N, C-alpha and C positions, 0 to 999 in steps of 0.2 A: 178370544185371542187365538191366533194360529198355533199349531204345534211348534215347539222350539226347534229352530234350525241351527242355533249356535248358543253356546254357554260361556260366559266369562266368569272366572273364578278368582276370588281373593287368594292370597298365599298363606301368610301366617295365621294360624288358628283355624284354617279352613282346609288346606291341602297338607300343610306340614306343621308339626308341633315344634316350634322354635323358641318357646318362652324361656327355657332353661339357658340356652346360649345367649339370648338377648339380656337376660337378667345378670348372668355372670359377667358379661362384657361391660355392662353399664356399672355394676357394682365395682368392678376393677377400676374403671375410670373415676368413679367417685372417690374411692379410697386414695387413688394416686393424687387427687387434687384436694385432699383434706376434708372431704365431705362424707357424711355417714351413708353406708349402704342400706338397701331395703330388702325385706323379705321377698322371695321369688314371687309370691302371690300378688304383691303390690303391683307388679308389672302387668297383671291382667287389665288394669285400668290405665296404665301409662301408655300402652302401645295402641297403634291403630291409625294415628293421624300424622305419621311421618317421624323421621328421626329428630328433627329439631324440636317438635313437641315433646317427644320422649325425653330429651335432654332437659327441657324446661321443667317438666313434671318431676323428673328424677332429682334435679338440683334444688327443688323447692322454689323455683323462680329466682335463682341467683342472677347476678349481674350478667348481661349479655356476653361480656368478654370471657367470664369464667365458663359460662355455658358453652361457648365456642371451644375453649380448651378441653373441657370434658368430652365434648362431641368428637374432637379429633383423636383423643386417646381411646375413646370407645370404638371408633371406626377402625383404627389400626389393630386393636385387640380382636374385635369381631371378625375382621378380615382373615385373621390367622386361625380362628377357632369356629368358623362357620358351621362345621359339620361334627363338632364334638358330641353334641347330644341331639341335634335336630334330626327328625325322622319324618317320613310321610305317615299320616294317620292310617290306621288299619283300614283296608278296603278302598281307599280313595283311588289308588292306581287302577283297580278293577273297574270302578265307576267310570273313570276317564276312558279306559279302553273300550268299555261297553258302549259308551256314547259315541266314541270314534267309529265303532263298528256299525252303529246306527246311521252313520253319515252326518252326525252333528259336528259342527266346527267348534274348536275350542281355543280359548285365550285365557291369559292370566293378567290381572291388573291389581297391583299392590301399591301401597304408599311407602313400602320399603325401597331403599336405594336400588336403582335399576340393575347395577352390576350384581348385587347380592341376589336379587330375584332370579336373574338368568342363570346364575351358577347353581342355586338351590333347585330350580326346576329341572335343570339339565341332569343333575346327578340323582335326585331323589324321586323323580317321576319318569323313570325310563319307559321306553316303548310308547310314549304319548306324543303324537304329532300336533303340537300346538301351532296354530297359525301365527300367533304372536304372543310374546311374553314381555310385559312392561312393568317397571317399577317407577319410582319418582324420577322425573326427568326435568332439567332446567326449563323454565318457561311454560310448563304445562301444569295447570292447577291440580292439586291433590284431590282425591275423593274426600268429601262427597260431591264436590263439583262434578257435573256429568260430562265435562268436555272430553276427558280421556276415554271414558266408557263409550261415548257416542262415536269417537274416531275409531276405536277398536271394533265396534259393531260394523262400521263401514268397511274396515279392513277385512273383517270376516265375511263380508258380502251379504249382510242381513239387515233388515229394518229393525229398529230397537224393539218393536213389539213382538218380534219373533226370536228375541234373544233373552236367555236367562242370565241372572246375575247371582252368584252364590257367595255368601260370606258369613262371618261369625259375629259381626258387630253392628251397631246402629249406623256407623259410617257406611257400611256396605249396603244396608237396606235403604238408607237415605239416597245413596248413589243410584240404586235400582229405580227408586220412585222418580227421582229427578230426570233420569234418562228414559223413562217409560218402558223399563224392562221388567221381567218377571223375577222378583226377588225371592230367593229361597235362603232361609237362615239355618245354619247348622249349630248344634248345641255342644259339640265336643271341643269347641275352641275356647276363646277368651271371655265371652260374655254369656248372658243368660237368655233363655227362651222368652222371658218377659220383655227384655230389652228389644229383642228381634220383633216380637209381635207389636210392641208399642211404636216401632218405626216402620210399620207397614209391610212386614214380610207376607208374601202371599202364601207361603208354606214354611213351616218350621219342622226340621227333621232331627232325629236323634241317632241314626245309624247310617252307615254308607248305603245299605240296602234301601233304606227310606229315602235317601237323597236321589238315588237312581230312579226309584218309582215316582217321586215327585216331579222330576224333570221330564220323565216319559209321559206322565199324565197331564202335564200342563197343556191346556188348550183342547183337551179331549172331552 
């Protein structure tokens, strides 16, 4: 494969540690609607496939109407508490800036609501000139469907084979494989190295320095 000319990053669990704020907001919504809250670690398996699936899992598959009410309460609370505990993971801004200095084009693709993704990236990843930052948008399939990833690669001006895809879950690795991109899994996020390997990660890394090296070495 050619050296990478662009890299697409997942957001939650990859660039920013948002688990605490997500868990707090959803537990608030559950309690407001008479449902039991969950330990924060439970959300490691609840997240990754969009907010509707988060609500479905957190409510234990409650009736759709109740899921919708919980989701509306969650959204309102999360909107007001987006930055309470969420921070960029150590070293990731440096990785992004180093890639940018190398001339690599950068993008973000998340299953999180588009508005939240843009706000988080803008505040927590300063000094990074992303070509595009996208979350979940109406009419566009969520990851692991490759549609959004392929459209973003086109916007970045690169063929899929010259594009890296970095994430922390099976959803991200499945997206990379389906889009024909170079999938790199990070282990500081929400899932395990075993899951990342099982879903076809071309490389699995444990540190920000390891991530930069893996992306620079791809295709060499």
